[in-house]
GUTIFI-335924 format. One line per 10 residues: number of its first residue (from 1); their letters; for each residue z, y, x of C-alpha. Coordinates in steps of 0.05 Angstrom, whole numbers, plus 5000, padded with zeros to 4 digits. Layout:
<sites>
NUM = A = Z,Y,X ~ ...
</sites>
This chain:
<sites>
1 = MSAADVTPNA = 5000,5000,5000 ~ 4980,5068,5029 ~ 5023,5130,5034 ~ 4980,5161,4980 ~ 5001,5106,4933 ~ 5075,5115,4947 ~ 5081,5191,4944 ~ 5069,5200,4869 ~ 5120,5147,4851 ~ 5171,5178,4897
11 = TGGGAMQLAT = 5158,5246,4869 ~ 5161,5221,4798 ~ 5226,5186,4812 ~ 5255,5249,4842 ~ 5232,5289,4782 ~ 5265,5239,4736 ~ 5330,5241,4775 ~ 5328,5317,4773 ~ 5316,5317,4698 ~ 5371,5266,4688
21 = RWLAPAALLL = 5420,5308,4729 ~ 5405,5377,4703 ~ 5373,5372,4634 ~ 5439,5362,4596 ~ 5474,5422,4630 ~ 5412,5465,4619 ~ 5408,5444,4546 ~ 5482,5459,4537 ~ 5473,5529,4565 ~ 5412,5540,4520
31 = VLAMQLPLVL = 5450,5518,4458 ~ 5506,5567,4477 ~ 5453,5622,4484 ~ 5425,5604,4415 ~ 5494,5605,4385 ~ 5510,5675,4410 ~ 5469,5711,4356 ~ 5509,5672,4304 ~ 5573,5698,4336 ~ 5549,5770,4332
41 = NRAINWDEFW = 5506,5770,4269 ~ 5522,5712,4222 ~ 5554,5732,4156 ~ 5629,5726,4150 ~ 5651,5665,4111 ~ 5708,5659,4061 ~ 5760,5632,4109 ~ 5746,5686,4161 ~ 5760,5740,4110 ~ 5825,5705,4091
51 = HYSQTVLLAQ = 5848,5698,4163 ~ 5831,5771,4176 ~ 5872,5793,4115 ~ 5932,5755,4143 ~ 5923,5793,4209 ~ 5922,5859,4170 ~ 5986,5839,4135 ~ 6020,5829,4202 ~ 5996,5897,4226 ~ 6024,5929,4162
61 = GNLRDPLQTL = 6090,5891,4168 ~ 6078,5852,4104 ~ 6063,5781,4131 ~ 6113,5731,4103 ~ 6088,5662,4124 ~ 6110,5641,4195 ~ 6071,5575,4193 ~ 5997,5572,4207 ~ 5994,5646,4222 ~ 6009,5648,4296
71 = YTRAFVWVTS = 5938,5670,4310 ~ 5953,5738,4277 ~ 5995,5757,4337 ~ 5935,5753,4383 ~ 5890,5797,4340 ~ 5935,5848,4307 ~ 5906,5902,4354 ~ 5836,5890,4327 ~ 5855,5918,4259 ~ 5862,5988,4289
81 = LEGTGVDHII = 5791,5989,4317 ~ 5735,6030,4286 ~ 5689,5997,4236 ~ 5698,5951,4177 ~ 5733,5884,4172 ~ 5666,5852,4185 ~ 5661,5887,4252 ~ 5733,5868,4269 ~ 5721,5795,4254 ~ 5660,5795,4300
91 = VIRLFMLACE = 5705,5820,4356 ~ 5753,5763,4342 ~ 5695,5713,4343 ~ 5685,5729,4416 ~ 5755,5701,4429 ~ 5735,5640,4388 ~ 5675,5632,4433 ~ 5722,5631,4493 ~ 5762,5576,4458 ~ 5698,5537,4448
101 = LVTLAAIIGL = 5683,5543,4522 ~ 5752,5516,4538 ~ 5741,5458,4491 ~ 5673,5442,4523 ~ 5705,5444,4593 ~ 5760,5397,4569 ~ 5710,5350,4538 ~ 5671,5346,4603 ~ 5734,5337,4645 ~ 5762,5283,4599
111 = ARRFADRNTA = 5695,5247,4593 ~ 5691,5245,4669 ~ 5754,5203,4666 ~ 5713,5148,4632 ~ 5641,5158,4655 ~ 5594,5192,4703 ~ 5576,5266,4706 ~ 5512,5260,4664 ~ 5548,5224,4608 ~ 5603,5277,4608
121 = WLCALAYLSA = 5552,5333,4599 ~ 5518,5294,4544 ~ 5585,5287,4508 ~ 5594,5362,4510 ~ 5523,5374,4487 ~ 5533,5325,4430 ~ 5594,5365,4408 ~ 5563,5434,4412 ~ 5496,5415,4381 ~ 5528,5381,4321
131 = SYVFQHGTSF = 5504,5423,4262 ~ 5572,5445,4236 ~ 5600,5458,4305 ~ 5539,5499,4323 ~ 5548,5540,4260 ~ 5623,5546,4256 ~ 5648,5533,4326 ~ 5663,5607,4336 ~ 5686,5624,4265 ~ 5752,5661,4258
141 = RFDPPAAALL = 5796,5602,4239 ~ 5852,5565,4274 ~ 5805,5505,4286 ~ 5773,5533,4351 ~ 5839,5551,4385 ~ 5873,5487,4361 ~ 5815,5445,4388 ~ 5820,5483,4455 ~ 5895,5473,4460 ~ 5894,5400,4441
151 = TSSLWILACR = 5834,5378,4483 ~ 5865,5414,4542 ~ 5929,5375,4530 ~ 5889,5310,4527 ~ 5855,5326,4592 ~ 5921,5340,4627 ~ 5951,5275,4599 ~ 5891,5234,4622 ~ 5874,5267,4689 ~ 5933,5303,4719
161 = PLTARWLMLV = 5996,5277,4753 ~ 6052,5263,4705 ~ 6098,5313,4738 ~ 6148,5356,4701 ~ 6103,5417,4707 ~ 6042,5384,4676 ~ 6083,5349,4622 ~ 6115,5415,4602 ~ 6046,5446,4597 ~ 6023,5390,4551
171 = GLLTGLSTLL = 6085,5400,4508 ~ 6074,5476,4505 ~ 6000,5471,4486 ~ 6013,5417,4435 ~ 6072,5454,4404 ~ 6032,5519,4398 ~ 5974,5482,4366 ~ 6020,5451,4315 ~ 6047,5519,4297 ~ 5975,5543,4290
181 = TIKSVLYAPA = 5958,5486,4243 ~ 5998,5428,4217 ~ 5936,5384,4221 ~ 5945,5380,4296 ~ 5983,5315,4281 ~ 5916,5283,4266 ~ 5904,5280,4341 ~ 5962,5231,4347 ~ 5918,5169,4359 ~ 5882,5205,4416
191 = FAGLAWLRWS = 5948,5222,4450 ~ 5975,5152,4438 ~ 5914,5118,4468 ~ 5914,5161,4530 ~ 5990,5153,4539 ~ 5981,5077,4538 ~ 5924,5083,4588 ~ 5966,5123,4637 ~ 6027,5079,4629 ~ 5985,5016,4640
201 = ELGLRREIAL = 5951,5045,4702 ~ 6018,5064,4732 ~ 6046,4994,4725 ~ 6082,4998,4657 ~ 6142,5027,4694 ~ 6202,5050,4654 ~ 6203,5116,4691 ~ 6131,5132,4668 ~ 6148,5112,4597 ~ 6206,5161,4596
211 = RISAIPVLAL = 6162,5217,4623 ~ 6108,5206,4572 ~ 6159,5200,4515 ~ 6184,5269,4535 ~ 6119,5300,4511 ~ 6135,5300,4436 ~ 6204,5327,4451 ~ 6175,5383,4494 ~ 6123,5397,4440 ~ 6177,5401,4387
221 = AAFGIAYLLH = 6217,5449,4431 ~ 6156,5492,4443 ~ 6141,5492,4369 ~ 6213,5513,4352 ~ 6216,5569,4404 ~ 6147,5596,4384 ~ 6166,5592,4311 ~ 6230,5632,4322 ~ 6194,5685,4363 ~ 6136,5691,4314
231 = SQGLAGDTGS = 6181,5694,4252 ~ 6218,5754,4280 ~ 6197,5817,4244 ~ 6159,5782,4188 ~ 6172,5806,4118 ~ 6217,5772,4068 ~ 6251,5704,4072 ~ 6209,5669,4125 ~ 6249,5604,4119 ~ 6232,5600,4045
241 = AAGTVVSRSA = 6159,5617,4058 ~ 6155,5563,4112 ~ 6186,5512,4066 ~ 6135,5528,4012 ~ 6077,5520,4061 ~ 6103,5452,4085 ~ 6114,5428,4013 ~ 6045,5449,3990 ~ 6011,5421,4053 ~ 6048,5355,4048
251 = EKMFSFGVPP = 6029,5347,3976 ~ 5954,5359,3986 ~ 5943,5343,4059 ~ 5919,5273,4044 ~ 5870,5254,3990 ~ 5857,5181,3975 ~ 5798,5157,3935 ~ 5732,5196,3936 ~ 5739,5248,3991 ~ 5732,5318,3962
261 = YWLATVRAAV = 5683,5340,4017 ~ 5644,5275,4021 ~ 5578,5313,4011 ~ 5593,5355,4073 ~ 5603,5292,4113 ~ 5536,5264,4089 ~ 5502,5330,4107 ~ 5533,5328,4176 ~ 5503,5260,4187 ~ 5435,5280,4159
271 = FSPLQAILIL = 5431,5344,4200 ~ 5458,5313,4264 ~ 5431,5242,4260 ~ 5436,5225,4334 ~ 5509,5244,4336 ~ 5521,5204,4273 ~ 5488,5141,4302 ~ 5526,5147,4368 ~ 5593,5158,4333 ~ 5583,5099,4287
281 = AVPIALLFSK = 5564,5056,4346 ~ 5628,5071,4386 ~ 5673,5018,4354 ~ 5619,4965,4362 ~ 5608,4984,4435 ~ 5683,4980,4448 ~ 5687,4912,4415 ~ 5637,4883,4464 ~ 5656,4927,4523 ~ 5676,4898,4590
291 = RPMPERLALL = 5721,4958,4604 ~ 5796,4943,4616 ~ 5833,4938,4550 ~ 5875,5002,4563 ~ 5810,5042,4571 ~ 5781,5012,4508 ~ 5844,5030,4469 ~ 5843,5101,4497 ~ 5771,5111,4475 ~ 5787,5081,4407
301 = GLWLPMTTLW = 5845,5130,4400 ~ 5798,5187,4415 ~ 5750,5161,4363 ~ 5801,5147,4308 ~ 5805,5220,4282 ~ 5737,5204,4251 ~ 5774,5163,4199 ~ 5808,5226,4173 ~ 5743,5241,4137 ~ 5765,5188,4087
311 = FYHNTAPYYH = 5837,5210,4075 ~ 5849,5281,4100 ~ 5837,5331,4043 ~ 5806,5392,4076 ~ 5746,5363,4113 ~ 5700,5422,4098 ~ 5646,5438,4150 ~ 5690,5480,4194 ~ 5737,5420,4202 ~ 5685,5387,4245
321 = VFLLAPVSVS = 5699,5438,4300 ~ 5769,5408,4304 ~ 5750,5336,4289 ~ 5692,5324,4336 ~ 5725,5349,4400 ~ 5762,5284,4417 ~ 5709,5241,4381 ~ 5655,5268,4427 ~ 5694,5242,4487 ~ 5695,5172,4456
331 = LTAIIPAAAK = 5618,5174,4461 ~ 5627,5154,4534 ~ 5632,5083,4505 ~ 5560,5085,4480 ~ 5521,5140,4516 ~ 5511,5102,4582 ~ 5479,5044,4544 ~ 5436,5091,4503 ~ 5416,5130,4565 ~ 5397,5065,4600
341 = RFGAPLLAIL = 5355,5043,4541 ~ 5322,5109,4523 ~ 5335,5155,4583 ~ 5386,5210,4589 ~ 5333,5265,4587 ~ 5309,5241,4519 ~ 5380,5242,4492 ~ 5389,5313,4518 ~ 5323,5335,4487 ~ 5340,5304,4419
351 = LFAGAILTLM = 5409,5336,4418 ~ 5379,5403,4437 ~ 5325,5395,4383 ~ 5380,5383,4332 ~ 5411,5451,4349 ~ 5342,5484,4341 ~ 5333,5452,4273 ~ 5402,5476,4252 ~ 5383,5547,4273 ~ 5317,5543,4236
361 = REPENTIDKQ = 5349,5522,4170 ~ 5399,5580,4170 ~ 5403,5610,4100 ~ 5395,5683,4084 ~ 5442,5725,4127 ~ 5485,5768,4081 ~ 5525,5806,4133 ~ 5493,5874,4117 ~ 5512,5865,4044 ~ 5583,5850,4064
371 = RKLLVAAEQI = 5588,5912,4107 ~ 5559,5954,4050 ~ 5612,5927,4001 ~ 5669,5941,4049 ~ 5645,6012,4063 ~ 5636,6024,3988 ~ 5707,6001,3973 ~ 5735,6051,4022 ~ 5690,6107,3994 ~ 5708,6092,3922
381 = FGGPVAYFDS = 5783,6087,3929 ~ 5795,6129,3991 ~ 5848,6080,4014 ~ 5878,6011,4000 ~ 5890,5989,3929 ~ 5912,5920,3905 ~ 5858,5874,3880 ~ 5842,5804,3855 ~ 5787,5762,3886 ~ 5776,5692,3914
391 = CAMIGQFPKA = 5782,5701,3989 ~ 5810,5769,4010 ~ 5741,5798,4023 ~ 5767,5869,4029 ~ 5817,5853,4084 ~ 5844,5923,4092 ~ 5865,5924,4018 ~ 5925,5882,3994 ~ 5901,5819,3959 ~ 5946,5807,3898
401 = NAFLTPWGIH = 5930,5734,3882 ~ 5925,5668,3919 ~ 5868,5646,3964 ~ 5824,5608,3914 ~ 5796,5551,3955 ~ 5791,5484,3918 ~ 5861,5469,3944 ~ 5886,5538,3924 ~ 5856,5530,3854 ~ 5891,5463,3847
411 = QYLRGGFPAM = 5958,5494,3866 ~ 5947,5555,3822 ~ 5930,5514,3761 ~ 5993,5472,3771 ~ 6036,5534,3777 ~ 6043,5533,3852 ~ 6017,5605,3856 ~ 6033,5661,3807 ~ 5985,5672,3749 ~ 5945,5737,3753
421 = SDIVDTKVVP = 5969,5756,3684 ~ 6041,5753,3711 ~ 6023,5792,3773 ~ 5995,5852,3734 ~ 6061,5855,3696 ~ 6097,5874,3759 ~ 6043,5903,3806 ~ 5989,5955,3798 ~ 5924,5918,3810 ~ 5866,5965,3792
431 = LVVDDDYMFA = 5808,5925,3824 ~ 5775,5858,3815 ~ 5720,5837,3864 ~ 5672,5789,3832 ~ 5657,5749,3895 ~ 5661,5677,3870 ~ 5640,5636,3811 ~ 5706,5636,3774 ~ 5707,5711,3769 ~ 5633,5713,3751
441 = EALNTREAVP = 5646,5665,3694 ~ 5707,5703,3670 ~ 5677,5773,3673 ~ 5604,5760,3655 ~ 5610,5707,3601 ~ 5653,5689,3542 ~ 5656,5616,3560 ~ 5720,5579,3581 ~ 5732,5580,3656 ~ 5761,5513,3679
451 = TLLPRDTQML = 5783,5542,3747 ~ 5826,5597,3715 ~ 5886,5594,3669 ~ 5863,5614,3599 ~ 5912,5673,3597 ~ 5884,5698,3663 ~ 5814,5693,3636 ~ 5834,5733,3575 ~ 5871,5785,3618 ~ 5811,5796,3663
461 = RSTYVRFWGP = 5763,5805,3605 ~ 5809,5854,3568 ~ 5833,5894,3628 ~ 5773,5907,3674 ~ 5704,5937,3666 ~ 5645,5936,3713 ~ 5644,5997,3758 ~ 5594,5984,3815 ~ 5564,5919,3838 ~ 5617,5866,3843
471 = FWVAGFDLAA = 5673,5917,3835 ~ 5708,5916,3768 ~ 5760,5969,3756 ~ 5817,5972,3705 ~ 5791,6008,3644 ~ 5763,6005,3574 ~ 5694,6013,3543 ~ 5709,6044,3476 ~ 5652,6039,3426 ~ 5641,6090,3371
481 = DSAERKIAVR = 5688,6071,3314 ~ 5715,6102,3251 ~ 5782,6067,3254 ~ 5843,6080,3297 ~ 5853,6025,3349 ~ 5904,6000,3400 ~ 5890,5988,3473 ~ 5936,5947,3518 ~ 5943,5978,3587 ~ 5961,5925,3639
491 = VPGPYTLHGQ = 5947,5971,3699 ~ 5987,6035,3694 ~ 5968,6099,3731 ~ 5918,6156,3726 ~ 5857,6146,3682 ~ 5794,6187,3677 ~ 5756,6197,3612 ~ 5681,6186,3620 ~ 5631,6203,3565 ~ 5601,6260,3525
501 = APMTIDGVMH = 5656,6275,3475 ~ 5731,6287,3476 ~ 5779,6232,3457 ~ 5848,6232,3428 ~ 5897,6183,3459 ~ 5969,6179,3435 ~ 5958,6242,3395 ~ 5933,6283,3455 ~ 5861,6305,3459 ~ 5827,6297,3527
511 = KPGAVFNLAR = 5760,6327,3546 ~ 5708,6287,3586 ~ 5727,6286,3659 ~ 5801,6295,3643 ~ 5851,6255,3685 ~ 5916,6233,3653 ~ 5969,6179,3663 ~ 5976,6118,3620 ~ 6038,6075,3624 ~ 6037,6000,3620
521 = GEHTVAPTAQ = 6037,5978,3547 ~ 6001,5995,3481 ~ 5967,6062,3468 ~ 5932,6090,3407 ~ 5861,6115,3409 ~ 5838,6159,3351 ~ 5771,6150,3318 ~ 5712,6175,3358 ~ 5640,6185,3337 ~ 5609,6174,3406
531 = GGRLIWGRNL = 5656,6128,3442 ~ 5673,6135,3515 ~ 5700,6101,3577 ~ 5769,6101,3607 ~ 5769,6084,3682 ~ 5831,6077,3725 ~ 5836,6128,3781 ~ 5824,6201,3792 ~ 5750,6208,3776 ~ 5727,6151,3821
541 = KAPAGPAPAE = 5656,6161,3846 ~ 5609,6102,3853 ~ 5563,6102,3914 ~ 5497,6137,3903 ~ 5454,6077,3921 ~ 5447,6011,3885 ~ 5498,5956,3899 ~ 5474,5896,3940 ~ 5453,5837,3899 ~ 5485,5769,3905
551 = PFFMLF = 5493,5725,3944 ~ 5546,5757,3987 ~ 5561,5695,4028 ~ 5520,5643,4066 ~ 5527,5572,4042 ~ 5558,5522,4091
</sites>
C-alpha cells in the first residue's frame, strides 16, 4: 500500500477524532448562545410574575412566608431598579443563567466520575438541549438555583475527599436548597446511591459511614440556621405561615393515579426524543452492565428521580429543569454504547438539532404586551392598589388573592385560601386583572365558573366593570331607568361619575365628572333618564392607545 493510500485514511481518522472530541462542547456552547435571546426577550411566565411579587413583598416589609422564599433575599435590590417588573425579572434571569452554568459544570464533573470526557459533555448537552430545560432553564423560579446547589453537592459527595470541610459544604448547600424548595428531598435516591458508592470504595469502614451519615445532620443544621436568619424581619407570625406551607405542601405534594401533568411529560418525550430514548434505556443498560455493583446502584440512584413524574404533583414543564440534572448524569450508563454504535458526533448533532427545533416552534412572544400592561397600570392608578388576578402579574401592586395555579385553585376551592368575596369585606380591592381563563369566564360570560366559588363569581360580576383591556375596576354601569334602585358597594373609596347627565345618589345630586366617596354597603340611586357610570378612583384616565389583545402569556 502506498503512502498516497494511507494519508486520506489517517486524515479522516484524525478528523473523526477531532469531531468526537470537540463537537459536543461546541454544540453545548452554541445551544447556550441560542438560549441567551430567550433569557433576554422571552415573555414572562406565570410563575416568574409570582416569584417577583414575593420579592417585592420582602422589599416592602410585607413578606410573611419564610419557607420557599429564600430567593427573595438575593433579588430584593432588583425591585428598586428603573423599568417595569418585566425588566426586573430579566435582570434576575441572568442570575438563573449563572445557576444553569453551575449545574452544567456539576453534570460534567459528576459524569466524569463514571465515564470519559466525551460522554460527560454529551450528558451536559442532553440536559441543556432538552426542550423544557432549553425554554425554562433560566426562568425566575427556585428550580435553577436548587438544581445548581444539589448537583454541586452530588459532585462533592462523589468526587471530593470526605473531609470535614467538604462534608460541611455538602450540608450547607443541601440545607439551603431545602429551604428554597421542599422538593429537594426528591434527590434523596441520588444522594443515597453516591453515598453507598463512596462507602464501598473506601472499604465499608465504620469511620466513613459516620462521616457520610453526618451530611443530613449538617443539612438540617444549615436549614435551621438559614431559616432563622431569613425569618428575621418578615411580617406577621412566620411560624404559623411556615406551618401552613408545610401542611399544604404535604397534602398535595404527591398525586397518585393519573399524573396531573402527564401531557407535559408526553410532550417532553415528543419534543426531545433522543433524550427520552436514552433515559428509558438507562435501567436496561444498568441491568446488563459489567460495572461494579456500587457504580450501578449510584447511577440508578441518579436516574430514580425520573419516577417522580408518576407521583409528584407539580411536574409542570419548569420542573424538568430540576428533575433532569441528576438524570442526565445517569446517561453515562448508556451514552458510551450509543456512541460506539452510532458515533458520538451524530449524538451531538441530533441533540443540537433538538434545541434548534425547540427554538423554531417557539409560540408568539408576548413580552411587549406584558410591558405595555404594566406601564398602563402605573399610569392609570399612579401607584400601587390591591387587585385580584391569577398570578400576580402586576408585581409592584399588592395581590389580594391566592396564586391560582391548579394546586392553588384546589386549595382555594377547599377553603385553604380566603374567598375573594371575604377579602373585599375587609380590604379595598379596586382592580381585577383578567389574565387567566377563570376571570375571563367570570367577567365576560354568565356561565358557571367551576374554578371559582359561586359567591366569588357573583361578587366579581356585580362589583367590577371593564375599564381598559384586561383591567376591570370597581364600579357600576347604570342603565337608564325610571325606578329607584339600590347598589351594593363592596369597594369603598372615591368614585367618579361618568356620563352626560347628573345623577342623584343617596339624595345628593352629582354632575358628570364629580368625585365623591361611597362607603361599603348599600346606596340608593335615583331614577335617571340617560344612565351613567360610576368608576372607583379620582377620575382615572385610560391610556390613549388601544389595549394589547390576548394572549398575554406564552404557552409552555
